[in-house]
N, C-alpha and C positions, 0 to 999 in steps of 0.2 A: 727540486725546491724552486718557485717560481719567483719568489720574493726574498729579499735580504733579511737575514735575522739582526737585530741589532744587540750587541752587547756593552754592558756597562763595567768597564775592568777597573777594579780597586786593588791598588799596591799594597806591599805590607810595610810594616813600621821601617823606620828608618830608609826608605826608599821614596822614589817619587815616580811620576807617570812616565817621564822619559827612559828611564832606567828600566822600569816594569816592561814598557812596549818593546825596548832592546832586546830584552832577554825571552821575550815571547815571539821573536821574529819567525822562528819555524812555524809555531803555531799560526802567526797571523797569515802567513803565506799559505799554508793548508786551508785555513777557513775563507780565503780571499773570495772565492766564488759563492759562499753561502752566506757570509756573515761581514758585520761592520762593527769594528771595535773601537769603543770610544773610551780613552785611558783619562782618568781625572785626577788631579792631585790632591792630596789630603789638605785640610785648611791648617794644621798646626806645622811650624817650622821648630825642629828640635834644638838645632844649632845655629847660632846667628851668622856664622862666617859659612854656612854650608845649606843652601836652599835644597840640595837633594834629599836632605834627611827630615822627612815628615812623618806626621801621626794624623790618625783620623781622631782618636780620643786624646785628649792632652794629659790627664793625669790617670793614675792607677788605681783609684778609689772606685768603689762599686757604685757609683753614681749612674741612676737611670736616665736621668737628663744628659748626662755628657754623650751617650749613645744618640739619644734622641736629637742632639743639638747636630751630630755628626750626620744623620739621615737629612736633617733639615737643611744642610750644607749641600747635599746633593740634589735634593728637591730644589732648591734656589738657584743651584747651577742649571738645572733644567729650565727654570723660568728665564734666567737671565739670558742664556744662550738661545732660548726659543728652540731648542733641540727637539726632535722627534722622541715619542717615549721608546724606552727598552723593552726588549723582551726577554731577557735574560741577564744576570749579573755573574760576572767572573771575579774570583777572589783569591788572593794570597796570604797566608799569615793574618795578621791583623784585618787586612781588607777581606779575609775569607769568613772570619768571625763575624766581621759587620756586615757582609753579604747575607749569611744565614738571619741575622737579626733583621735585615731590611725584608727578607721574604716573610718573616713571621708577621712583622707590621702589616706589610701590604695584605696578607689573607686576613688577619683579624681585625686589622683597623684603617682600612682602604682609605677612607675620608680625611685621615690626618695628613696623609701624604698623597693627594689625588694625581699628581703628575706620574709619580713613580708608580703607583698601582693601575695606572691604565693599562698597561700591557705585560708588565713584568711577572712571569709566572715559572721561572725557573733558576737554578743556580749551578754554577760549577765552581767547585772550590778546592784548595789544597793548603795542608799546614794549618787548617783553621781549629778553634777551641770554642767550647760553648759558653765562653764567660759574658761576652755581650748578648747573647740569647738569652741568658739567665736574668739579665737585666731589664730586659723589654718584655718577657712572657707574662701572663696571668698568674696569679698566686697560686690557682689551684690547678694549672694545667700540667700535669705530671705525664700524661700519656704522650701519644705520637702527636708532636707539636706542629707540624706541617702536613698539609695533603698536596701541596706544590711539589713537583719531582725535583731532586737535587741528586748531584754527583760529586763524589768526595774522594780525595786523593789523601795518603798518608805515606810518610816515608820511613823506611825500616830504619835507617842510619839517622833518622832525625832526633837532635838532642834538644833543640829548641821549642818544638811541639812534638813531645812522643806520639808514636803511631796509635797509641792507645787512646789520647786523647782527642786525635782526629777521629777514630773510629767511634768514640763516644758521642761525639757530635752527629755523626752520621745516624746512629741509631737513635737519638732522642727527635730527629726530624724525619724519620722514616726514609733516609736517602739510600742512595745506591753509594758502598766503599770499595774502593780500589786501593791496594797496596802496591808500591814502587820500591824499588832497591835504593833509591838516591836518599840524600839527607834533606835539610830544609830549603827546597827548591818547589818551583811549580814544575811538574813533569813535561819534559819537551822530547822524550825518547819517542820513537815512531810508534811503539805498541799502545802507551798511553794517549798520545796524540790522536791514533785512529779511534779510540775509545771516545774522546772528547769531541771529534768530528761527528761521529755517529750520533751520540746523545743529542749534541746541539741541532742538528739537522732534523731528528725527529722531533724535538721539542717544539722548534721552529714551525714544522709542518701543522703541528697539532694547534699552535697559538694562532697561526695564519687561518686555520679553517674556523677557528672560533670567532675570530674577527669578520671573517667573511659571512658567517652565521647571523651576527650582529648586523650587518649591512644588510642582509636579505630580510630581516625582520622589519625593515622600513626606514633604516638609515641611508638607503642608497640614494634618496632623493636629497643630495647633498651637493656639495662642491664638484662632485664627479659628474653631475649631468647638466651642470651649469653650462650654458651656451657660451657665454663670456668667457669662461675659464678653458672650455676646448678651443675657442678661437686663439686664447693665450698659448696653449699647448701647441696650436699649429704654428703660430709666429716663431716659436722657440725653434720647431723643428725646422721651418725654413731658414732661419739666419744662422743656427748653429749646426745644423745638418747633423752628420754623425756623431758629433761631440755631445748629443743630447740623447737621454733615454725616457721616455715617458710611459710610466705605468698607470692606466686609468682605463676605467670600464665596469660593466655591471658587478663583475666578481672580484673588483680589486678596490679594497677600502682600507684606508683612505688613499687617494692618489698620490702618487709619489714623481717626481721629476729628479734624474740625476744627469749632471753635465759634468763633463770634463774640464779640470781647471786649466789644462794646456792642451791644445789641439794635438790629435794623435797620440795622447800620452793617456793610459790607463791606471796610472800610479796613484792619482788623487781625484777625488770627484766631489763636487758640492751636490748634497742631497737636500731636497727642499719636500717634505711632506705636508700635503695641503689639507687643512682642517676642514669640518663642515660650514665654519662661518666665516671662512675665506670670501673676499678680502677684507671683511671687517676685522677679522682676527688674522694675523700676520700667519706665513707659513712657518712650518718649526724646521730649522737649518740644522745641518751638521756637515762635517767634512769628513770623508772616509777613503779608505783605499790603502794599499799595503805598504805604500812609502810614505802616507801622512802621518808625521810625527806630532806629538800633543802640542807642540810650542807653535808649528806651523798651523795646527787646527784652530788654537785658541787666537793667534792674530788673525787669520781670515775671519774668524766668526766676531772677533771684535770690530773689525771694519764693517762687516754686514748689520750688526747691530745698531752701530751708530747710523748707518744708512736707513735703517727701518724706523727710526725715529721720525724722518721726514717722509716716512711712505705709509702712514698710517691710514686705514680705510681706504686705501686705492690697490688695484692691480700692480704687482711689483716684481712678477717672476723674471721679467726681462733684464730690469734695473740691477736686481741682486746678483742675477748671473753675471752681467757685463762687469759691475764692481768686484765680483770675487776673483774672474778671470785676470782683470787688471792687476788686483792686489797681489795674487800669485806671481804676476811677472815680476812685479815691481820689488817685491819683498825678498827677493833670492830664494824663491821656491825651492830652486834644485839642489841647492845646499843644505837647506832645512830638511827638505823631503829625503835626501840621500843618508842624511845622518841624524835620525829623529832622536837621537841620546846625547847629541854634541852638546847640547845645553839644557838646564832645567827650564821647565814650561813656566811662564808667568802665571802669579795667582789668578784667580777668578775675578777677585776685586779689580786687580791691576787692567785686564782685559778689557771688562765691562764697565768700569768707571775711571777712564782713563784722565778725566779733569780732577780726579781725587788726588790732593799733595799730602794728606793726612793717613794714608792707607798703611797699616800695620804689616801688611804682607808685600809691601813694595821692596824692590830690589835694593839692595843698600838698606841702610838704618838711618835715625833719626839722632844719632849721638852728637853731642855737641862736639864738633872738631876744630872749633876756633876759626882759623883763616882758611880750613879746607874749602874751596871753590865747589866741589862736588856736594857737599852740605849747605854751604851758604852761597850760591851763586852770586855774581856781582850784580847782576840786573835786578835782583829780588832785594839788593840791599839800598838800592836808590829809590828816593822819594820825591816825586814829580808832580806836581801840580796839573790840572786838566789842560790849563792855557800851555804849558810848556810841552805836555805830550802832543798837544794839536800842532804846535810850531814843529816839534820834531817829524811829525807825519806830514805836514805839508812839503818841509824840506826835500824829505826822502822821495816823495811823490814826485816833486818837480824834477829831482836828479833822473828819476827812474823814466820819467815821460821824456825827457831830453835824450837819454841814452838810447830809448826805443825809437825815437824820431830819426836819429843819426845813424843807428846801427841796428834796424830791425832784426829778428831771430829769422832763421831760415827755416827751424823747425816747426812742424804743425803740432803746437802743444795745446791738448785737449783731451777730455776725457774719452776713452775708448779709442785711442788714435794708433792703433795697431794695423791699420789696414782695413779695405772693404768700402762699402757705400756712407756717403758722408750724408748725415741729415743736419746741415749746416742751421746752427740755431743762434739768433740774434735776441740779446735780453735789452728790455727798454728799462730804463732806470731815470728817476728823477724825482723832484719834490711834488708834493699832491698839486693837481690842478695846473700842470704844466703842459698838459695836452697830449700824455702819453696814449691814452684810450681813442683819442681821436686820430692820432699818428698810427695806431694799430689798425683802426678801421680803413684808414686811407691805404695803408700797406697791404691789407688782406682782401680788401673789396668784398666784405661777405655779401651772399646773395638774400640772407633772410634776417629778420630782426633776432633769431635765436643765436646767429652767428657772430652779431655784433657786441663789442666792448661796451659796457654801460659809461654813458657819458653824461656828466651833470656838473653844474656850475658850484660844487662843493666838494672840500677835500675828501680823501679817503672812499670816492666813489667805487674805486677798484679794491675789494679785499682779497678774492681767490685771484690767481694770474690766469690771465686770458691769453691763450694759445692759438694761434692760426697760421695760415701759410701765405707769404707774399712772394715778391718777386725780387731779383736783384739782374744786372745786366752782366754778362761774361766781359770780365777784365783780368789783366795780370797784376801784379803787386803795385800798390800805389805809392808814387814818390812822395813820401811826406817831410822831404826836408825844409820844403816851403809850405808853411801852413795856409796861405794865402791863395794856393792854385790847388784846389780839389779838384775831383772828378768833374768833368764837363757833361752836359746834358747827351742824351742821344741825338745824334746828328751834328753835335758841335765838331768844328774841323781841329780843334786844338791837338797838339800831338800827344796823347797818353799811351802808354804802353796798353797792349791789348794781347790777346793769345796767339801764339805763334803757330798758326795754322795755315794750310795751303791755300785756302780760298777766302777772300774779305766777307763772303756770304756767311760765313759762320759768325762775323762779330754781332755783338749786341744781342745775342741770343737770351730771352729772358729763363731765368733758372729759379727752382722753388727754394725759399728761405724760410725755416721755421721761425717764426716770432713769437717772444713770450712777453708780454705785457704785465708786470709786478705792481703792487701797489706803490704810491708813494711814499718816499723817504723823508723823513723830517729830522733835524739835528738831533742826535742822541739816539738815531735807530740802532747803532751798534751794541747799546746797552737795553735794547729792548723796548724803546719809547715807540709808540705808534705801530707796536708788533714789528718793528723793525727787523728783528732777529729771523723772525717768519718770513718776512719779504725778502731778505738778502740770500735766505738759504734757497729762494726759489729760483736763483739766478745759477746755481752750481753746474747746470748743464749748458750753460751757453757758451758759445766760442768766441763771442765778441759782445760789446757792450755800446749801445747808443745812449748817450746821456742827452734827454730831452731837456731842453732849457727853454725857458720863458724869455725870450729874446726882448720883450716889451718891457721888461723890469717894472710890473704893476701889481705885484703880489707878494706877500711875505714869504718867510722859509717854509711857513705851514701851509703855503697855498691859498691863503685869504688875498681876496682882490682888493686892494687899497687904491688904485689908481697912480697918481703920480707922488702920493705921500712919500715922506721921508723913510717912513718903515718898510717900504718896498725893497726888496733884495736886489742887489746887483747881479746880473747873468755871469760875468766872469766870477764872482765870489761863488755862486751856485755852482758852477763846476766845481771848483776846489773842495766846498765842504760835503758834497756828495761823494766825491771819491774818497774823502776823508772817510767816511761812514764806512764805505767798502772796506778800506784799509784797517781800520780800528776793528772792525769786526773779526778780521782774520789776527790781527795783532792780540786784542784781547783773550781769544781762545788759546792761543800759545802760551800766553803768559800766565793762564790759569794751569797750564801743565809743565811749567818751566822747571819747577823742582823736581817733578817726576822725571823728566828727560835727564837732567844733569846729575840725578843719582843713580839712574841706570848706567852714565859712562863710568862710574866708579869701578863697575866689575865687568863692563862691556866697553871697552875704549871705542870700538867702532859701531855703537849701537845705532840702528837706523830708526829710533822712534821720532827723531826729529823730522826726517823725511816723511814718516807716515802720519805725522800731524796735519799734513796738507792735503791726504788722500780725499778726505770728505769733500774739499772744494775741486775735486777733479783734476788735482795737480800730479802728475807723474814724478817718480824720483828724479829723471832726467832734467824736469823744468825746474825743481828746487835747486838741484846741482848748478845748473846754469845761473839761477838767481843768485847764488853764492859768488860764483865768479864775477857776474856784473856790479855785485855789490862790493868788489874788492877783498872777499874772503879767500882763504887757501881752497884749494881742489879738494873735495869730498874723497875720502874719508879724513883727510888732514885737518878739515875744518872742524870734524866733531871734537877733537881734542880742545879745541878753543872756545867751545860753548859756554861752558861756567864763566869765562872770563869776560862774555860779552856784555856790553852795555846795553841801555835803550837805544841808544843811536843805532847801534849794530843791529839789533832785531829790527828796528823799523826800515834800515835800509834795505835788509833782504826781503821783509815782507813787501815793499814798495815794488821792489824787483819781481816778486811772484806776481802780485796784482798786474803789472803791465804785461807779463809774459803769458799770463794765463787769460787775461779779460783786455785785448787790445781795445781801445775805445776811440768813439768818434763823439762830437759833439753837434746835436741837431738843434739848430737855434729857430724854434717855433715861434708862431705868432708875429711873422715878419710882415704881415699886412697892416700891424699897428704902428703909428707914427714913430714913434720913439725907438722901434727896433732897429733901424739902421744906425743911430748914435750908439747903441749899446754895442752891436755888432761889431762896428768900427773899432770900440774900445778894447772889445775882447780880443781881436785880431792883433792889437798893439800891445797887449799884456806879455811881456818878455818871460813870465813865469808859466804860461800855459804853450803846450807842445802838442796839441791835438786838432786832427782836421776838424774844422768847422763847416757844417752844411745849413745854410739859411732854408727855412721852409715854411709853409702855411698849411699844417695839417686839415684845418677845418676847411679852408677853401677848397683844397684836393678832394677831400671827403664829400664836400658838397658836390664839386664837380662828377665825382664817381655816381653819387646817387642821382644825379639828373642825366648822367652820359652825355654830358655836355663835351668832356675833354678838352683840348686846348690849352693853350698858355695863359695861364692866370695872372692878373694885374700885378701881384706880389713877384711873380718872376720877372715880367718884363722891368719892373724896379730894379732888378739885379743882373739884367743883360744876360750874357752867355753863360756866365757863371754857374759851376754846379749848383742845383738848386732841387728842392725838393724830397720827398720820401723817398722815391726809388734811388736816388742819388746818394742819399744818407745809407741806405741798406747795402748799396754796391761798394761804397767806401767802406762800410764795416767789414764786408766779406774780402775785400782785397786787402786788408791788414792781417788776415789769417788765411791765406788763400790755400783752397782746397783744389785738387787734381780734377781737371775736366778733361774728358775724351770725348770723341765722336764716334758712335759707332755706326757703320754704314753696311749695307747689304750688297753693293757693289762699288770698287774703287773707282771705276769710270764715270759711273752716274753720280755717284756720292748720296744716294738715296738712303734717308733714314731706315736704320733696321727696323724700326718699330714706330708706332703712333704715339705722339705724347699720351700720357694717362691723365685722368682728370687730376689725382693728385699733383701733378707738376704745375699745375694752373697755366700751361704753356697753349697759347691759340695753335689750333691746328695748322695755321699758315703763317709765314713771313709776312710782316707789313706790305710788301709789295703783292701779295697773292700768290707767291710761288711757295710750293712744299719746302720746310726746312731741309737742309743738308745734315745727314749724320742726326744720330739720336744722341742729344747730349746728357752724359752721365756724369755725376758728382761724386768723386771719390776722396777717401782720406790719402794724402800723400804717402806714399811708401806702398801703395797698392801693386800688388804683382799681377800680371797677365791672366792669371788663372782665379785670381780672386775677383778680378774687373769681371769676367764672363760669368761667375757665379752671381754676382751682384745683378748682371742683366736678366738673369735668368729667375730672381725672386723679386717679389712687391719692393717698391711701387712700379718698377722698370717692366719686368716680366714679359720682355719681348723674345728671349731667346729660350732654348729649351735642349735637354740631351747632355752630352757628353763632349768636351772641349775636345777638338781634334786639331784644330791649326788656327793661329792669329797671325793676320798680317798687316803692317803699318805702312801707311803711304810716307815715303820720304821726301823731304823737299825738292829733289830733282825729278818729282814725278814718278820713281820706281817702287817696286814692293819690296818689303822685307820682312822675313819670317820671325816672329818673335818667340824667345824662350818663355816657358809657362812661368818661372820664377824671375823674369824681368821685372824690374820696377818702372811702372809706366811714366812717361813724361807729361807734363801739362800741355794740353791741346792735340795730342796724337789723334790721328784718323785711324781707325782699325777696322778690319773685318774679321769677324770671328765664325770660324768653320766648325760645326757640331754635328753629332750623329743625328740630331733631330730637328726639324724645323718647327717653330713655334706655330701656334694657332695661327696669328695675326701673318706670319710669313706665308703659311699655306693659303690664306684667304688673298692675300695679295698676288701670289703666283695664279691663283684660280682666276680672279679678275682679268689679269693680263692675258692668260689663255684665252678666255672668253671674248676679251677686245680684239684679239688676234684672228 
């Protein structure tokens, strides 16, 4: 069988998905090559103190609507999780009775539950009865009720559901019946499992042939033939290599992508089924594999569905894959996957509506427990005014900024920070009309009007984010203990630390930086004012932020120009309230989930939900744990025990540390050509409450110089002398606050010639300013990248100057010698490396041919 059969698995009464999954472990292993099994929890909890006892139908009355509500719950599960459709349903006991009822409804009334009816064509059940079938069947339907195939099992020693009852159900629907010697269990003996595997494989083949026939009748001109989708498939394959499987082509409908959630580990996969309407309609997602328990699946899918809210209508396979793999690593996937039955799975509502604090299926309960902090957290009992909240946020941000300036973190905290190529992204944030879009144009130097950011003299000129590539100069970490001494300009003689490389000729190399210009923020953006939540979400993939400030002080907070009027905002105050908006955006989202977080701790003292709440902002668990320590909290998981007793001041302190660890900040003081700017800039640098590097610039003047190709030092620059000035200095400062690893790949250690030509994507000129060729091919990597990962990055776009398999890597040492590097060795910043591989790239072959011809 060429494709995976998807099975919806329904547990029995007084069971749960985790228990059912554990009991079918042998069957799951046998079906691993052919089928993906999705275990779902029933909606009703039978015991207040035991979430492992659930039921599909709440009461014992012969109510037709109760059964339909259970089926609707599964339909809603498909819709909420955006999961691919199922080929068959597998059920035990009450789940078996419901499975047959579902099959009947799918056959006779498919429009009522269209998601279930899409592909559901067979059932495998054990210990089932006809009670739910009788409730949903048509009044005059007394003959063979189903034409869809089903396989039924009954136990000869079954006292709960006698074998005669199970046989009667099989006869009513025209299904195949098999008796086994056991009692009320789903059969897992070898003979019965062989029968189940044969049945599922056979039905799966027939179902896939039917779907292929549909495709050949004209539906094949869908996403599978889309050029952009095929390019997206190619990119996934290039980046994730052997960890990704793409099933697409003329005879495959719909296309399917499967990605390992952990490299070289085939125990759990993310499965994405691509609908015809993609990317307008999102991919249907599921987590599958022999070791993926229900709780683990639900947590990963919960993270992905939160991510999908911000990716509507755009290609998103790479983003979803990256987030899923990161979430699998951060959430202790190994423990959960190894013991799928170790804890009951959270309810569907809990996973897919984490902000709800009134969920009846939430872990814990809402009983009035008086002074119980789990039920009544101290934080939610506080009543604070907006002014008090603002004051707490400002105080927390000032302390966090001071801590960051005196003790910057050594870790590279960013989304996807597990090693490999680094696409460093700088987000531009500021109030409307501060000059962000002009800054963007000056930094990216667009070559056509279509590439330019729209610029106009009115607020909210930018709605959708502008994304382009600018340049920074290679440097090492910036000493930010003194805010008045920032990075000097290229060619300045001040002693600023640079990359520790053997040759000075490596210094000052331009490197590509992705720049993201989001719409202007106004006071109240964190509450949605001016579409603030949308604009803040656009910043989640940034490694660092540049706060673009109108240093002239001639506009209001809303970006309206008023000249020297008293209503004009103060640049120092602009920095503060803009960062408060970013802070309160995260704080407000956490506050909405605080009751849920604390109630979960009643039953799970070391529950990680608090850490997971930061995942959507690109924060790893390690980052949040570091923020807790910097805020003076105990080390995790000890800190989890104290969460219910936290006050608003405690949460503000932690969030402020998260903001500064996740988003290092540079203040770009724009419009410095206006006379009032120098006064405001001096006042800003003397403000003891600010601890951010400040770079004066005049984006409009630089952008004008770019368009006229005049170059040179502008008038505003001369006003500030040799001090760091301009757009590129601001970008270089931002990169230095979260320093990536830069290596130089050479074709020969003696000549130090570059191993490859600069690609157009790097925006790097083909020669150095003095006309000589660049030494070494500069490659930007995530800190922690190994030798082998660096080689793979050089083989893939945008570098693409190496090929074949890695044979050996040699590094130049400080004394001019060569050192062979281990494949798993962590690379140092500034290393000069020569890679030897089994195959030369086309570029290397062309260079060798030219040299031969010249000789």
